[in-house]
C-alpha positions in Angstrom: 78.3 24.0 -81.2 79.9 20.8 -83.0 80.1 23.1 -85.9 82.5 25.6 -84.0 86.0 25.1 -84.5 88.3 22.9 -82.2 90.4 25.7 -81.6 87.9 28.6 -81.4 86.6 25.7 -78.6 90.4 25.6 -76.9 91.0 29.2 -77.0 87.6 30.1 -75.6 87.9 27.5 -72.6 91.5 29.0 -72.2 90.7 32.8 -72.0 87.7 32.3 -69.4 90.0 30.0 -67.0 93.0 32.1 -67.1 91.0 35.4 -66.8 88.8 33.6 -63.6 91.9 32.3 -62.1 93.7 35.8 -61.1 90.6 36.7 -58.5 89.6 34.7 -56.0 86.4 36.8 -55.5 82.7 35.1 -55.7 81.2 37.8 -57.7 82.8 37.3 -60.8 82.8 33.6 -61.0 78.8 34.3 -60.4 78.8 36.6 -63.3 80.6 33.9 -65.9 78.6 31.1 -64.5 75.0 33.1 -65.0 76.8 33.3 -68.9 77.8 30.2 -69.1 74.4 28.0 -67.6 72.0 30.5 -70.0 74.3 28.8 -72.9 73.7 25.5 -71.8 70.8 24.6 -73.9 72.7 25.5 -77.0 75.7 23.4 -76.7 74.1 21.1 -79.0 74.5 18.1 -75.9 71.2 16.0 -74.6 70.0 16.9 -71.1 71.2 13.0 -69.8 74.8 12.8 -71.4 75.5 16.7 -70.4 74.3 15.5 -66.8 76.1 12.2 -66.8 79.6 14.3 -67.8 78.8 17.1 -65.3 78.5 14.9 -62.6 82.5 14.6 -61.3 82.8 18.4 -61.5 79.3 18.6 -59.3 80.9 16.0 -56.6 84.4 18.0 -56.9 83.6 21.4 -56.9 81.8 21.2 -53.1 85.1 19.3 -52.2 87.5 21.9 -53.0 85.6 24.1 -50.8 85.3 21.6 -48.1 88.9 21.7 -47.9 89.2 25.4 -47.5 86.7 25.3 -45.2 88.3 23.0 -42.8 92.0 24.2 -43.7 92.3 27.2 -44.9 93.6 30.4 -42.8 91.4 31.7 -40.2 89.9 35.3 -40.1 86.8 37.0 -38.9 84.3 36.3 -36.5 84.3 32.1 -35.1 81.8 30.9 -37.0 82.1 27.2 -35.3 84.9 25.7 -33.7 84.7 21.8 -34.3 87.4 19.7 -32.5 90.5 20.9 -34.0 88.9 22.5 -36.7 87.6 26.5 -36.4 85.5 27.6 -39.1 85.4 31.6 -39.5 83.5 34.0 -41.9 86.6 34.5 -43.9 86.8 30.7 -44.5 83.4 30.5 -45.4 83.8 33.5 -48.0 86.9 31.7 -49.0 85.3 28.2 -49.8 82.3 29.8 -51.6 84.5 31.7 -53.6 86.5 28.8 -55.0 83.5 26.8 -55.6 81.9 28.9 -57.5 85.2 29.0 -59.1 86.2 26.0 -59.9 82.6 25.5 -61.6 83.0 28.8 -63.7 86.5 27.4 -65.2 86.1 23.5 -65.5 81.9 24.0 -66.6 83.3 25.7 -70.0 86.2 23.2 -70.5 84.2 19.9 -70.1 81.1 21.1 -71.9 83.3 22.1 -74.8 85.7 19.5 -75.1 82.7 17.3 -74.8 81.4 18.4 -78.1 84.8 18.0 -79.8 85.9 14.9 -81.9 89.6 14.6 -81.2 90.0 13.9 -84.6 89.4 17.6 -85.3 91.4 19.1 -82.8 94.6 17.1 -84.2 93.8 18.4 -87.4 93.6 21.6 -86.4 96.6 21.5 -83.7 98.6 20.5 -86.7 97.3 22.6 -89.9 96.7 25.8 -88.3 99.2 25.9 -84.9 101.7 24.1 -86.7 102.7 21.6 -84.2 105.0 18.4 -84.2 102.7 15.9 -86.4 104.6 13.2 -83.7 103.3 14.8 -80.8 99.6 15.3 -82.3 99.1 11.5 -83.7 100.5 10.6 -80.4 98.7 12.7 -78.2 95.1 11.9 -80.3 96.3 7.9 -80.4 96.1 8.4 -76.6 92.7 10.5 -75.9 91.5 7.2 -78.2 92.9 5.3 -75.7 91.0 6.5 -73.6 87.8 4.7 -74.1 89.2 1.4 -74.2 90.9 1.8 -70.6 87.4 2.6 -69.5 86.1 -1.2 -71.2 88.8 -2.8 -69.8 88.7 -1.3 -66.2 85.1 -3.2 -66.2 86.6 -6.2 -67.8 88.8 -6.7 -65.1 85.6 -5.9 -62.6 83.9 -8.2 -64.4 86.6 -10.7 -64.0 87.9 -10.5 -60.7 83.8 -11.3 -59.1 84.0 -13.9 -61.4 87.0 -15.6 -59.7 85.0 -14.5 -56.2 88.1 -12.3 -55.0 86.5 -8.8 -55.5 83.5 -9.6 -52.7 83.8 -9.2 -49.0 86.4 -8.4 -46.3 85.3 -4.7 -45.0 86.5 -1.4 -46.6 90.4 -2.3 -45.8 90.1 -4.9 -48.2 88.0 -3.2 -50.7 91.4 -0.4 -50.7 93.4 -3.5 -51.4 91.5 -4.8 -54.1 91.0 -1.2 -55.9 95.3 -1.0 -55.8 95.6 -4.4 -57.6 93.0 -3.9 -59.9 94.7 -0.3 -60.7 98.1 -2.2 -61.2 96.4 -4.6 -63.3 94.8 -1.6 -65.5 98.5 0.2 -65.7 99.7 -3.2 -66.8 97.5 -3.2 -69.4 98.0 0.0 -70.5 101.7 -0.3 -71.2 101.4 -2.9 -72.7 99.2 -1.8 -75.0 100.7 1.5 -75.5 103.9 0.3 -76.4 102.0 -2.3 -79.0 100.2 0.8 -80.7 104.2 2.8 -80.7 105.5 0.0 -82.8 102.8 -0.4 -85.2 103.3 3.8 -85.3 106.8 3.7 -86.1 106.1 0.4 -88.6 103.5 2.7 -90.5 105.8 5.4 -90.8 103.9 7.8 -88.7 107.3 9.0 -87.6 108.3 9.8 -91.2 110.8 12.9 -91.6 108.4 14.3 -94.4 105.7 16.4 -95.0 102.3 14.8 -94.1 99.3 15.1 -95.6 96.1 15.0 -94.2 92.5 13.9 -95.1 90.6 16.4 -93.7 91.5 19.9 -94.5 90.9 22.0 -90.8 89.5 26.0 -91.1 89.3 28.7 -88.9 86.1 30.5 -90.2 84.8 33.9 -89.2 81.8 32.5 -86.7 85.1 30.6 -84.8 86.4 34.2 -84.5 83.2 35.6 -83.4 82.9 32.9 -80.9 86.4 33.6 -79.0 85.4 36.8 -78.9 82.3 36.2 -77.2 84.0 34.1 -74.9 86.6 37.4 -73.7 83.6 39.5 -73.6 82.6 37.1 -71.1 85.5 37.1 -69.7 85.5 41.2 -69.4 81.9 41.6 -68.0 82.7 39.0 -65.2 85.7 41.5 -64.1 84.0 44.4 -64.7 81.2 43.4 -62.4 83.5 42.2 -59.6 85.9 45.3 -59.8 82.8 47.4 -59.8 81.4 45.8 -56.7 84.2 46.2 -55.2 84.8 42.4 -55.1 87.9 42.0 -56.8 90.8 40.3 -55.2 93.6 39.6 -57.5 95.2 36.5 -56.4 99.2 38.3 -56.3 98.6 40.6 -54.4 
C-alpha cells in the first residue's frame, strides 16, 4: 500500500466516500465494509498501529448512531419509551445505517492516509494536479506541525502537573483546566505558525518563479488500477443495495 501514489489513494477514498454518502441504507455500507476489511491485511500497517489509528473511529461511529437513535425522526413501532426519548423501529434502522456508513466512509480514508507520506502527497498535488506551490507547501508545513502539537500538549500537561495545578476539584474543575490548557496550546501554535511563515518567506517559498522539486511524482498504471478497484467496490455496493431494495437516496 505504501508504494501506491498518494493521489491514487486520495481518488479512491473520494470515490468510496461520495458514493456511500448518496444513500442511507445499511446494505451498501455492509458490502463496502466487507471489501475494506478483507483488504486490511494488505494495507502494510502493523496490527498494533492499525488498532491505534482506528480507535477514535471505532469510538466515534457508535456515538453518531446513538445521537440518531435518541434525536432522530420517529417512525414505525415504538420500541422503548425512556423519559422524553421515544425509540422507534425507524430510528433503530437509521442509527444502524449511519453507524455502518460512518465506518465504511472513514475506514479507507484513515488507513490510506496512515500509509501516506505527506511530502509525497504534496509532490503529487503540485506536480501532477498543478496546484499552486504556495498552497501545497503551506499545507505540508501545517501537517508537519500536527505531530509537534501533540508533543506540546503532552509537555503542557506534564508542566501543569509538576506545578500542582492539574489535579483535584472534580469534573467541573477538570473541564476548566482542559480549556486553559487548550488556550495555551493555541497560543503556542499561533506563535510557531507566525515564526514558520516568516522563515518560509525569508527563504523565498513565495517567490513568483517556477519551482523545482527534489523528487518526481508519478502516476503509474498500477495506481490507475487501484482507483478502478475502488470504483468497482463502490459500484458493487450500490448494485447490491438496489437489488435488495434497500437503496435510499438521500436527496429524494
